[in-house]
Structure formats: C-alpha cells, structure tokens
N, C-alpha and C positions, 0 to 999 in steps of 0.2 A: 717548413721555412727554408730549408736548404735548396729546394727547387726554385723558390723565388729568388734567392741570392744568386743561384747559377744563371737564371734567365737574365738577371740584371747585369751580371758579369759579362755575359755574351754580348749584350747590347752595348755595354761600355767598351768592350774590346773592339767592336765594329766601329764605334765612334772615334776611339783613339787611333785606330788604324787609318781612318779617313783623315784625321789630322796629320798623321805621319806621312801619308801619301802626298797631302797638300804641301807639307814641309819639304819633301823631296822634289816635288815639281817646282816649287819656288826656288829652292837652291839650285836646281839644274838650269832653269831659265836665267837666273841671275848670274850664274857662272858663265853661261853662254854670252850674256851681254858684256861681260868683262873681256872675254876672249872668244871670238866667234868661231870656235872649232869644237870638235868632240872633246878635246882636252879641257876646254873651258867648262863644258857640262860636267865632266868628271870632277873638275876642281870645285865647282859649285856644290855638287853632291857631297864631296869630302868635307867642305867647310860647314855645310848645314849639319852633317852627321857629327862633326867634331863639336860644334856648339851644343847640339842636343845631348851628346854624351857628357860634356862638361857640366851642363846644367842639371842633368839627371843625377850625376855623381854627387853634386852639391845638394840636390834635393833629398837623396836617399840618406846621406850622412848628416846633413845639417838642416834639412827642410823643416823639421818639427821645431827646432830651436829658433830658426829664422822667423817662422810664422808667429810663434809665441812672442818673440822680441818685437816684431812689427805691431802686434796687438797690444803691446805694453802689459803683458800678463806676468804675474809673479806667482811662484809656487807657494801654497799655503799648507800648513800642517793641520792635523786633527784638532789640536788645542785651539788654533786660531779660527777654524770654521767647522765646529763639530757637527752641526746639522747637515751642511753640504757634504762633509766627508761620509757621514752615515748614509745619506741618500745615494751617493756614488757607489758605496760599498754594496748597498742593497741591489742596485741595478746591475752591478758587476756580477753578483751571484745569480740574479735572474737571467742574465744573458750568457752565463757560463763562460765568462772570459777567464783565461788562464792566469792573468795577472791584474792586480789592482791598478787602475789608471792613476797617473799623477793629477793633482787638482790645482788649477790656477785661478787666480782672481784678477779681473781687470777693474782698476779703480776708475769707473765711469758711471754716471747716473743713468746711462742708456740701458735698455733692456735687451740682452742678447746673450748668445752662447755659441761655442763651436767645439769641435774635437779634432785632434790630429793623432797620427800614429796607426799602427796595425795591431790586430788582436793577438798576434804571437810575440809582440814586443811590449814594452811599457808605454802604453798610449797616454794621451793627456786630454783632459776635459777642462775647458775654461769658461767661466761665467762672469758677467759684469756685477759690480756692486749693486747697481740699480735693480737688476733682476732678483738678486737675493733679498732685497728689501721690499720689493713691490709684489712678489708672488707668494702664494701660500705654499705649504709643504707639498701638497698634492700636485700643484702646478710646477714647482721646481722638479719634482720627481718625473713628471711628464717630459720636461725639457731634457733632463739628464738621460732619461731612457731613450729619447730621440737621438741624442749624441752618442750614447753607447751603441745604439743600433747602427749608426754610421761606422763605428769602429768594428763591430761584429761582422757587418756585411762587407768590410774592406773598402768602403766608399772613399775614405781618406787617401788610401794608396792609389786608387784609380784617378782621383781628382788631382793628386800631386803630379802624376805622370802626364795627364792631359794638360795641366797648367804649364808644365815645363815645355811641352811641345808648342803650345800657344806662344809662350815667351820666345822660343826659338824662331818662330815665324815672324814675330814682331821685330826681333833683332835683325833678321835677314832683310825684311822690308825696309827697316831704317838704314841698314848698310847700303842697300840698293839706291835709295833716294839720295843719300849723301854722295854716293859714287856718281850719280847723274849730275848732281850739283857741281862737284869739283871737276868733272869731265867738261861741263859747259864752261867753267871758269878757265880751264887750261886752253880750250879751243879759242877763247876770246883773247887770251894773253899771248899764246904761241902762234906765230905765223903759220899759215896752212902748209908751207913747204917744210917747216920744221916740226910740225905737230907729230907727237908720238902716238896719238890716239886717233883712230879713224873717225871720219865724220859720217853721220847718218846719210847725208845726201849722196855719198859715194857708194852706198851699199846697193846690192841688188834687191829685187822685189821680195825674194824669199827672206832675205835678211831683215828687211823692213817689217815684214809680217812677224818674224820672231821678236823683233824689238817691241812691237806693239803688244804681243802676247806677254813678254817679260814685264813690261810696265803695268799691264792689266793685272797680272798675277801678283806683282809686288804691292799693288794698291788694294786688291780685293782679298788676297789670301788672309791677312790678319782679321778681316771682318768675318769671313767664312769660318776661320778657325775659332773665333770667339763665339760664333753662333753654335757651332758643334760642341764646344766646351760647356756652354751654358745649357744646352740640351742634355748633355751628360749629367750636369748638376741637377737639373729639374727632375729627371727620371728617377733619381735616387731618393728624393725627398719623400715620395709616396711610400717607399719601402721602409724608410726610417720612421715615418709616422705609424705604419702598421706594426713595426717592431716595438715601438714605444707602447702602443696599446696592448701588445702581447706581454711585454715585460711587466707593466704596471697592473694589468687587468682592469684599467680604469681610463678609457679613452677621453672622458670629460676633462681629466687633469691637463692633458696636452692641449685639448681644444680651448680651454679657458686661458691657458698660458699664451697660446698663439694669438688669441683675441686681445689680450693685454699688451703683448709685445708689438703687434701691428698697429695698435691704437696710439702707441707712444710716439711723440714727436721729438724726443731728445736725440740728438745726433751722436753717433759713436765716432769720435774724432780719429781714432787709430785705424779705422777701416778704409779700404780703398777698392778700386775696381777689380783687382786681382784676388783679394782675400774675401770679398763680399759673398761669393757662392758658398763659402765654407760655413757661414753662420746659419742659424736656424731660420732666421728671417733676414731678408736683405737689409743691412744696416744703412744703406745709402738712400733707400726709397721706402722707408717704413710705411708711411700712410698712402703709398701708391700700389703696393704689392697686391692688395686685395681688390683693386678696382679693375683689373683686366690682365690680359696676357699678351706678350709680344715675343718675338724671337730673341730679344735681348733681355728678357726677364731671367733673373738668376734663380728664381724659385717658382713653383706653381702658385696660382692665386691663393692667398691666405684664406680668403672666405671659402673657397672650394675645399681646402684642406680641413677647415673647421667643420664644414657641413658634412663631409665624409665621416669624420670621427664621431659626430653627434648623431649620425643616422645609422650607426651600427646597431642593428635591431636587438641582438642578444649575443652575449659573449664578447670576447675581446681578441679572438684569434685572427689569423690571416684570412681564413675563408669569410668571416664576417666583414672584414675590411674590404675584401674583393667585392662582395655583394653591395656594400655601401658605395663603393667607388662606381660601380656600374649604374646604380640608381641615381647617383648625383650627377655624373658626367654624361651618361648615355654612350660611353665609348667602350670599345673592346679593351679590357684591361691588360691583356697580354701584349697588345701593341702600343697602347697609350702610356703605360707606366712600367712595363717590364716586370710586373708582378704576376707570376703564374699561379694558377689555381692549385690549392693543396689537396692532394688525393688522400 
C-alpha cells in the first residue's frame, strides 16, 4: 500500500507544483502590468507569494475548522451516535491510524460524507443525517473506510494545499480585473496631460504584447488551476476506494453505498464549488457524476467506480483492485490513477 500512496504523492506534488508555477506566472505578469519594469514583476511575485503564505497559514491552523463550519457540521459523542462511533473506531483500527478521528454530523437529508485532517493529528470525519438513515451498516462502513483512506493517504493535506493555491490565483485574477477597471475609469476622468497612469496606446510593441499576455493569463489561469486541482482530486478517489476495500474486506459495501448516494437527488445546501471535491460524491451534481467525464468533474464517474469494486475477482487487496481497474477502464493504471502495483 505504501508504494501506491508514494506514487500518488509524487503525482500530486507535480500537479501542485504546476499550480504554484501558474500562480507565480500570474503574479509576475500582473505585477508588470501595474508597473512596467522588472521591479513591477518582483512586486507581483512578492504579492502573490504573500497572499499564498497568508492563505496557507490560515489553512494549516484553521482550515479544518473552517471547512467543518462551512459544512455546518457539529461534533457528536459516542452516546449520541454509537453505531457511527463504533464504525469509525473499527476503520481507525483497520487503517492503523495513531489517533481516533473526531466524528461530525451534518443535519441534512442529503447523502454524503467527507474527511479533513492528517493521520498524525486528530483528523475528522463528517457524515450527513440522510446517509446515516438511508444506508446499511456495511454501506456506512464502506463510506467511512473511504474517508479514513483519504486521511491515511494524506489526501486531505494535499487537497488543502492545492485548494489554497487555486484560491490565490483566483484572488490575483480578481485583483487584476479590478485594477483594469479602475485604471480605465481614471483615464476617462483624468485629462491625458494630468494622467498618472500610462495609456496602452502610448506603449511600444513589446509592451503591448506583454499586456495581452497579462490579460490572457489573468483570464485563463483560474480555469487552468481549477482543472489541475480537480485532476488532483480525481486521481485520489481511486486509491481511497481501493483503501476502503482493503480496510473492510468487503468491496460491495462501498459499491452499494456509492450507488445509493449517486442516485439521490436531495441537494446538500452547505456544499459549494470549493468544498465539493472533498466529498465522497460530488454534492452539486449527484445524478450527473455517473453519466460521463469532463475536465471539470470533481470525481471519476461513479458508475466506473462501482463497476471496478464489483469486478474485483477475489480478495479485497490493492492488487485485486488494480486488476479490476485495468479490466474496467482498459487504461494503464500507473498513469491513469496513480495507483502502482503491489509487489
């Protein structure tokens, strides 16, 4: 299993590095557009780096609490939810986590769940009231095992980092668009002889090219960053499914749970575009996830995930999941899902 986790970490590091480079490019070009000199580029890099550092600091120390608050989740005790507590404890032991995760409940009839935190700290697992009432014990166990797998594989840590970088790029893009707007307003209000900001028509050919590149990056960077972020999210779902099968020794439990969750049409009102990739199934497009795949999909197709789990010939280990993945998708698993073969 550790080889699979290492392969997934390497791929995630590459993806996060790509987002980081995109963030620096965006910051540099936006800085140049503010002040068309090398100092402007340095200023842009400094601002983008500062925003990223600030958001990362907030995510590391308050990210888990912020996510749970946005999800409107509240912590529950063993006495309040004994079955859920026992299931989480069983999966904690199966995954060999050093600490028992905190358990949270979302008072919603929707069917979904997510996890936050790292394996070496007190992580948290949250499920909806609807999931608790609609699923059997084996199905809930499969869902919890999937989320425990995310914690064990440190997926939540990587996704938090990637999400912070995407947020930084979005903020930089918004800053640039506002700067262009106010610059245009100033140039309309202030006479040309008194203008404190240079006009584009007075720039040289090279400067115009840089302006075009700056505008293009400001517009496209958030889209590209989001695509990379979602690719990072999708690649980790396969390993979490494989981990769930390994922890429970019963792939059908998770497969049946995914089937019921994806068939539900009840919306999860507390979910949004930023938090959606963290859930076991996209809460914003429940009955669309199984119908196809696009670059903006937060998860792999649910039907494909179910078919892989149900086609595991014998056993419930990583090798069996790998074989089922290859039979179902016809893809090279080491490249398509970042799950390497177990020797």
